[in-house]
VEXTORDO-599063 format. One record per residue (C-alpha): residue number from 1; residue in three letters; x, y, z. Coordinates in steps of 0.05 Angstrom, whole numbers. Layout:
<vexvos>
VEXVO:NUM:ALA:X:Y:Z;
...
</vexvos>
This chain:
<vexvos>
VEXVO:1:MET:-256:752:-157;
VEXVO:2:LYS:-324:743:-125;
VEXVO:3:ILE:-321:703:-60;
VEXVO:4:GLY:-386:673:-33;
VEXVO:5:VAL:-398:659:41;
VEXVO:6:PRO:-464:621:51;
VEXVO:7:LYS:-494:610:119;
VEXVO:8:GLU:-480:538:142;
VEXVO:9:SER:-542:495:136;
VEXVO:10:LYS:-518:432:172;
VEXVO:11:VAL:-557:419:236;
VEXVO:12:HIS:-529:462:293;
VEXVO:13:GLU:-470:486:253;
VEXVO:14:TYR:-455:557:276;
VEXVO:15:ARG:-385:569:247;
VEXVO:16:VAL:-373:615:189;
VEXVO:17:SER:-319:608:136;
VEXVO:18:ILE:-294:680:133;
VEXVO:19:THR:-293:732:189;
VEXVO:20:PRO:-302:807:179;
VEXVO:21:ALA:-226:814:185;
VEXVO:22:GLY:-219:768:125;
VEXVO:23:VAL:-270:808:86;
VEXVO:24:HIS:-231:871:102;
VEXVO:25:GLN:-168:840:71;
VEXVO:26:LEU:-204:813:10;
VEXVO:27:THR:-240:878:-6;
VEXVO:28:ALA:-176:917:4;
VEXVO:29:ALA:-147:873:-51;
VEXVO:30:SER:-205:892:-97;
VEXVO:31:HIS:-243:826:-89;
VEXVO:32:GLU:-319:824:-78;
VEXVO:33:VAL:-347:785:-19;
VEXVO:34:ILE:-419:763:-18;
VEXVO:35:VAL:-444:741:50;
VEXVO:36:GLU:-511:709:65;
VEXVO:37:LYS:-552:745:118;
VEXVO:38:GLY:-539:717:187;
VEXVO:39:ALA:-479:675:166;
VEXVO:40:GLY:-435:699:222;
VEXVO:41:LEU:-486:708:279;
VEXVO:42:GLY:-472:640:311;
VEXVO:43:SER:-398:659:315;
VEXVO:44:GLY:-411:728:343;
VEXVO:45:PHE:-406:769:279;
VEXVO:46:SER:-465:812:258;
VEXVO:47:ASP:-486:830:187;
VEXVO:48:ASP:-465:901:203;
VEXVO:49:ASP:-395:876:221;
VEXVO:50:TYR:-390:847:151;
VEXVO:51:ARG:-420:909:118;
VEXVO:52:ARG:-370:955:153;
VEXVO:53:THR:-313:914:124;
VEXVO:54:GLY:-340:917:53;
VEXVO:55:ALA:-383:854:44;
VEXVO:56:ARG:-448:853:5;
VEXVO:57:ILE:-503:821:47;
VEXVO:58:VAL:-556:780:10;
VEXVO:59:SER:-619:751:40;
VEXVO:60:SER:-614:678:18;
VEXVO:61:PRO:-562:628:-6;
VEXVO:62:GLU:-584:629:-79;
VEXVO:63:PRO:-549:695:-97;
VEXVO:64:VAL:-486:672:-61;
VEXVO:65:PHE:-481:609:-104;
VEXVO:66:ALA:-505:644:-167;
VEXVO:67:LYS:-456:702:-165;
VEXVO:68:ALA:-393:675:-132;
VEXVO:69:ASP:-332:648:-169;
VEXVO:70:THR:-308:614:-105;
VEXVO:71:ILE:-352:587:-50;
VEXVO:72:VAL:-319:584:18;
VEXVO:73:LYS:-355:541:70;
VEXVO:74:VAL:-341:504:134;
VEXVO:75:LYS:-378:438:125;
VEXVO:76:GLU:-392:396:64;
VEXVO:77:PRO:-449:420:19;
VEXVO:78:GLN:-517:395:41;
VEXVO:79:PRO:-565:364:-9;
VEXVO:80:ASP:-603:430:-18;
VEXVO:81:GLU:-538:463:-38;
VEXVO:82:TRP:-514:411:-88;
VEXVO:83:LYS:-559:436:-144;
VEXVO:84:GLN:-533:507:-136;
VEXVO:85:LEU:-460:489:-151;
VEXVO:86:ARG:-433:503:-221;
VEXVO:87:ALA:-379:474:-265;
VEXVO:88:ASP:-340:540:-266;
VEXVO:89:GLN:-339:545:-190;
VEXVO:90:VAL:-286:530:-137;
VEXVO:91:LEU:-311:501:-72;
VEXVO:92:PHE:-265:507:-12;
VEXVO:93:THR:-290:472:52;
VEXVO:94:TYR:-285:409:93;
VEXVO:95:LEU:-308:353:47;
VEXVO:96:HIS:-293:285:81;
VEXVO:97:LEU:-314:249:17;
VEXVO:98:ALA:-290:179:34;
VEXVO:99:PRO:-356:160:69;
VEXVO:100:GLU:-398:204:22;
VEXVO:101:PRO:-408:171:-46;
VEXVO:102:HIS:-470:213:-64;
VEXVO:103:LEU:-435:279:-51;
VEXVO:104:THR:-373:256:-88;
VEXVO:105:ARG:-413:238:-150;
VEXVO:106:GLU:-451:304:-147;
VEXVO:107:LEU:-386:344:-146;
VEXVO:108:MET:-359:303:-204;
VEXVO:109:GLU:-423:308:-245;
VEXVO:110:ARG:-426:383:-235;
VEXVO:111:GLY:-352:392:-252;
VEXVO:112:VAL:-337:431:-189;
VEXVO:113:ALA:-265:444:-170;
VEXVO:114:ALA:-272:421:-97;
VEXVO:115:ILE:-215:431:-48;
VEXVO:116:GLY:-221:396:20;
VEXVO:117:TYR:-191:431:80;
VEXVO:118:GLU:-176:363:110;
VEXVO:119:THR:-131:340:52;
VEXVO:120:VAL:-88:403:43;
VEXVO:121:GLN:-20:375:63;
VEXVO:122:LEU:47:407:76;
VEXVO:123:GLY:113:376:56;
VEXVO:124:ASP:125:349:126;
VEXVO:125:GLY:60:310:122;
VEXVO:126:SER:21:356:169;
VEXVO:127:LEU:-51:378:154;
VEXVO:128:PRO:-52:452:170;
VEXVO:129:LEU:-127:463:158;
VEXVO:130:LEU:-149:402:196;
VEXVO:131:THR:-103:415:256;
VEXVO:132:PRO:-142:472:289;
VEXVO:133:MET:-208:434:288;
VEXVO:134:SER:-173:370:312;
VEXVO:135:GLU:-147:410:371;
VEXVO:136:VAL:-217:434:387;
VEXVO:137:ALA:-250:366:376;
VEXVO:138:GLY:-198:330:417;
VEXVO:139:ARG:-209:376:476;
VEXVO:140:MET:-285:375:469;
VEXVO:141:ALA:-285:299:467;
VEXVO:142:VAL:-265:296:540;
VEXVO:143:TYR:-319:346:560;
VEXVO:144:ALA:-371:306:521;
VEXVO:145:GLY:-348:243:556;
VEXVO:146:VAL:-352:276:624;
VEXVO:147:ASN:-423:298:610;
VEXVO:148:HIS:-447:231:584;
VEXVO:149:LEU:-414:191:639;
VEXVO:150:CYS:-464:224:686;
VEXVO:151:THR:-518:177:711;
VEXVO:152:MET:-576:219:687;
VEXVO:153:ASN:-546:217:616;
VEXVO:154:GLY:-542:142:615;
VEXVO:155:GLY:-470:137:638;
VEXVO:156:LYS:-440:95:693;
VEXVO:157:GLY:-435:154:741;
VEXVO:158:VAL:-359:162:742;
VEXVO:159:LEU:-325:228:755;
VEXVO:160:LEU:-261:228:714;
VEXVO:161:SER:-221:267:766;
VEXVO:162:GLY:-242:222:823;
VEXVO:163:VAL:-241:249:894;
VEXVO:164:PRO:-198:232:955;
VEXVO:165:GLY:-212:160:971;
VEXVO:166:VAL:-243:144:903;
VEXVO:167:ARG:-203:126:842;
VEXVO:168:PRO:-204:172:782;
VEXVO:169:GLY:-236:151:716;
VEXVO:170:ILE:-197:117:661;
VEXVO:171:VAL:-194:147:592;
VEXVO:172:THR:-168:106:533;
VEXVO:173:ILE:-151:144:469;
VEXVO:174:LEU:-142:111:401;
VEXVO:175:GLY:-93:152:360;
VEXVO:176:GLY:-38:197:382;
VEXVO:177:GLY:-45:252:330;
VEXVO:178:VAL:-68:323:341;
VEXVO:179:ALA:-138:305:366;
VEXVO:180:GLY:-112:248:409;
VEXVO:181:ALA:-57:289:441;
VEXVO:182:ASN:-105:345:457;
VEXVO:183:ALA:-155:297:488;
VEXVO:184:ALA:-99:266:529;
VEXVO:185:ARG:-76:334:555;
VEXVO:186:VAL:-146:353:578;
VEXVO:187:ALA:-163:286:608;
VEXVO:188:HIS:-96:283:644;
VEXVO:189:GLY:-105:354:668;
VEXVO:190:MET:-172:334:699;
VEXVO:191:GLY:-137:280:738;
VEXVO:192:ALA:-160:220:698;
VEXVO:193:ARG:-116:161:685;
VEXVO:194:VAL:-100:163:611;
VEXVO:195:ASN:-80:109:562;
VEXVO:196:ILE:-62:130:491;
VEXVO:197:LEU:-51:80:435;
VEXVO:198:ASP:-15:90:369;
VEXVO:199:VAL:26:49:319;
VEXVO:200:SER:83:101:316;
VEXVO:201:LEU:135:90:370;
VEXVO:202:SER:166:158:356;
VEXVO:203:ARG:98:190:368;
VEXVO:204:LEU:89:151:433;
VEXVO:205:ARG:157:174:457;
VEXVO:206:TYR:139:246:441;
VEXVO:207:LEU:73:240:479;
VEXVO:208:GLU:107:210:539;
VEXVO:209:ASP:155:268:541;
VEXVO:210:VAL:104:324:533;
VEXVO:211:ILE:49:294:577;
VEXVO:212:PRO:85:261:635;
VEXVO:213:GLY:42:210:671;
VEXVO:214:VAL:3:188:609;
VEXVO:215:ASN:8:113:595;
VEXVO:216:THR:31:103:523;
VEXVO:217:VAL:14:36:490;
VEXVO:218:TYR:34:8:423;
VEXVO:219:TYR:-32:-8:388;
VEXVO:220:THR:-51:-80:374;
VEXVO:221:PRO:-122:-108:378;
VEXVO:222:TYR:-99:-149:438;
VEXVO:223:ALA:-71:-88:474;
VEXVO:224:LEU:-137:-52:464;
VEXVO:225:LEU:-177:-111:489;
VEXVO:226:ASP:-134:-113:551;
VEXVO:227:LEU:-151:-41:567;
VEXVO:228:LEU:-225:-41:551;
VEXVO:229:PRO:-252:-73:616;
VEXVO:230:GLY:-224:-16:658;
VEXVO:231:THR:-240:40:609;
VEXVO:232:ASP:-294:89:629;
VEXVO:233:LEU:-286:135:568;
VEXVO:234:LEU:-260:111:501;
VEXVO:235:ILE:-241:166:451;
VEXVO:236:GLY:-228:148:378;
VEXVO:237:THR:-185:198:340;
VEXVO:238:VAL:-156:154:285;
VEXVO:239:LEU:-142:190:218;
VEXVO:240:ILE:-115:168:151;
VEXVO:241:ARG:-111:229:105;
VEXVO:242:GLY:-171:230:59;
VEXVO:243:ALA:-187:157:70;
VEXVO:244:ARG:-243:121:106;
VEXVO:245:THR:-224:107:178;
VEXVO:246:PRO:-208:35:195;
VEXVO:247:LYS:-255:1:244;
VEXVO:248:LEU:-209:-13:303;
VEXVO:249:VAL:-265:-26:353;
VEXVO:250:THR:-312:-83:333;
VEXVO:251:ARG:-381:-95:361;
VEXVO:252:ALA:-355:-157:396;
VEXVO:253:MET:-306:-114:434;
VEXVO:254:LEU:-362:-75:467;
VEXVO:255:LYS:-378:-134:513;
VEXVO:256:HIS:-310:-123:546;
VEXVO:257:MET:-332:-53:569;
VEXVO:258:ALA:-375:-41:630;
VEXVO:259:LYS:-447:-18:618;
VEXVO:260:GLY:-453:57:619;
VEXVO:261:SER:-383:68:592;
VEXVO:262:VAL:-378:122:538;
VEXVO:263:ILE:-348:122:469;
VEXVO:264:VAL:-334:189:435;
VEXVO:265:ASP:-316:176:362;
VEXVO:266:VAL:-281:238:337;
VEXVO:267:SER:-264:201:272;
VEXVO:268:ILE:-337:199:251;
VEXVO:269:ASP:-327:251:196;
VEXVO:270:GLN:-286:199:159;
VEXVO:271:GLY:-332:141:176;
VEXVO:272:GLY:-312:129:248;
VEXVO:273:CYS:-263:79:280;
VEXVO:274:VAL:-317:42:319;
VEXVO:275:ALA:-359:-9:281;
VEXVO:276:THR:-422:12:317;
VEXVO:277:SER:-413:87:305;
VEXVO:278:LYS:-460:128:262;
VEXVO:279:PRO:-462:203:254;
VEXVO:280:THR:-504:242:304;
VEXVO:281:THR:-521:315:313;
VEXVO:282:HIS:-517:365:370;
VEXVO:283:ASP:-592:361:382;
VEXVO:284:LYS:-589:285:390;
VEXVO:285:PRO:-516:270:403;
VEXVO:286:THR:-518:199:431;
VEXVO:287:PHE:-546:129:423;
VEXVO:288:VAL:-534:65:461;
VEXVO:289:VAL:-509:-2:434;
VEXVO:290:ASP:-501:-61:480;
VEXVO:291:GLY:-504:-16:540;
VEXVO:292:ILE:-448:30:516;
VEXVO:293:VAL:-464:104:504;
VEXVO:294:HIS:-439:128:436;
VEXVO:295:TYR:-426:202:422;
VEXVO:296:CYS:-413:212:347;
VEXVO:297:VAL:-428:285:330;
VEXVO:298:ALA:-399:299:262;
VEXVO:299:ASN:-387:373:273;
VEXVO:300:MET:-365:377:346;
VEXVO:301:PRO:-328:443:340;
VEXVO:302:GLY:-392:477:315;
VEXVO:303:ALA:-415:478:388;
VEXVO:304:VAL:-361:527:407;
VEXVO:305:ALA:-369:568:343;
VEXVO:306:HIS:-333:632:363;
VEXVO:307:THR:-269:597:383;
VEXVO:308:SER:-273:548:326;
VEXVO:309:THR:-286:600:272;
VEXVO:310:ILE:-226:642:292;
VEXVO:311:ALA:-181:581:299;
VEXVO:312:LEU:-204:554:231;
VEXVO:313:THR:-200:619:192;
VEXVO:314:ASN:-131:634:220;
VEXVO:315:ALA:-109:573:182;
VEXVO:316:THR:-154:575:120;
VEXVO:317:PHE:-153:649:103;
VEXVO:318:PRO:-83:652:72;
VEXVO:319:TYR:-106:599:22;
VEXVO:320:VAL:-171:637:9;
VEXVO:321:MET:-129:698:-7;
VEXVO:322:LYS:-84:657:-52;
VEXVO:323:LEU:-143:630:-91;
VEXVO:324:ALA:-173:699:-98;
VEXVO:325:ASN:-108:733:-121;
VEXVO:326:GLN:-82:678:-167;
VEXVO:327:GLY:-144:639:-188;
VEXVO:328:PHE:-153:564:-179;
VEXVO:329:ARG:-106:539:-233;
VEXVO:330:ASP:-46:582:-216;
VEXVO:331:ALA:-56:574:-141;
VEXVO:332:VAL:-55:498:-143;
VEXVO:333:GLN:2:496:-193;
VEXVO:334:GLN:45:541:-148;
VEXVO:335:ASP:25:512:-80;
VEXVO:336:ALA:38:438:-72;
VEXVO:337:ALA:0:435:-6;
VEXVO:338:LEU:-62:466:-37;
VEXVO:339:ALA:-57:419:-97;
VEXVO:340:LYS:-60:359:-50;
VEXVO:341:GLY:-126:387:-24;
VEXVO:342:VAL:-161:382:-92;
VEXVO:343:ASN:-211:325:-90;
VEXVO:344:THR:-250:337:-155;
VEXVO:345:VAL:-240:379:-217;
VEXVO:346:ASN:-270:377:-287;
VEXVO:347:GLY:-312:317:-269;
VEXVO:348:LYS:-251:276:-246;
VEXVO:349:LEU:-236:248:-178;
VEXVO:350:THR:-165:271:-160;
VEXVO:351:SER:-159:242:-89;
VEXVO:352:GLN:-130:172:-91;
VEXVO:353:ALA:-152:157:-20;
VEXVO:354:VAL:-224:176:-35;
VEXVO:355:ALA:-223:136:-100;
VEXVO:356:GLN:-199:74:-63;
VEXVO:357:ALA:-251:83:-9;
VEXVO:358:LEU:-309:91:-58;
VEXVO:359:LYS:-281:44:-112;
VEXVO:360:LEU:-282:100:-164;
VEXVO:361:ARG:-231:117:-217;
VEXVO:362:TYR:-173:161:-194;
VEXVO:363:THR:-145:214:-241;
VEXVO:364:PRO:-80:250:-224;
VEXVO:365:LEU:-91:325:-216;
VEXVO:366:GLU:-44:344:-273;
VEXVO:367:GLU:-84:300:-320;
VEXVO:368:ALA:-151:324:-295;
VEXVO:369:MET:-133:397:-304;
</vexvos>
């Protein structure tokens, strides 16, 4: 099989979808890997690193898309890439289609077999290809909050750790999943006072056990409103697999927060859990609404590309190998987790959550294939 690795074209996205180590394994199994020039530079991998492990380097994205049977990316295809996708191709990447009607329709119209990292799901309900980036984004959310709480960045001038004689900052986290737990660990480790809200009592019990000193709160709108006046940094990490994120923070709630407080909406890839959120980029990461600083970068882990690429490909590469060795049809028929990741195939939308979010027709995968 021919595997294509284009250079990511999203603004300030420096991750790469396959490392030279992955190329080495693919070529050893007699597969061909086509890598766009410079695809790995932002993650610390040179073109020579890829050549040495057997990749063919091409100077632009066009040959990658034209020649490859399977395109492996990190982020969703950008508009200039849509027209290069073909009906006989497999696309394996983060898709986050619930807030993206135009991309969804493009994938359907072009007949692409699109598998979203974020919807691959194991039997225990876990999301193995989303987990590593949720770990990174959760930890980064606290660092982003620390930076933008600084007075010169529009924040209220609060140091999360505090100092002797001055109270530490207060961090409130919406969602106790992977991203939320990682944010809580980092914030608590800095010395901040941490509230974490979730609707799962079993998850709250777990978090209280593994992060002693964190204040666990059963989520209700009232409970959140009660915490907002004292919150310096609000981190949203809510996730519903494949679906658009519910808006748990309304604009009216912002008036309960002090001016210069910061919101980091990690959920922005799926639409965000704050009503006033909108996607931002690393070159212009924030905006202010009603005196509250919003940080809503849609590809946060791209800023620490070396760490993120290795963490991501550790999880994704076994599935890349499976697709290469078995082909799309056999791979998804034999691997239930991978099958759950299929969002579109043969012009049909096979993700029920995305179909509900976009009010489009849902077709079960078995029927679509």
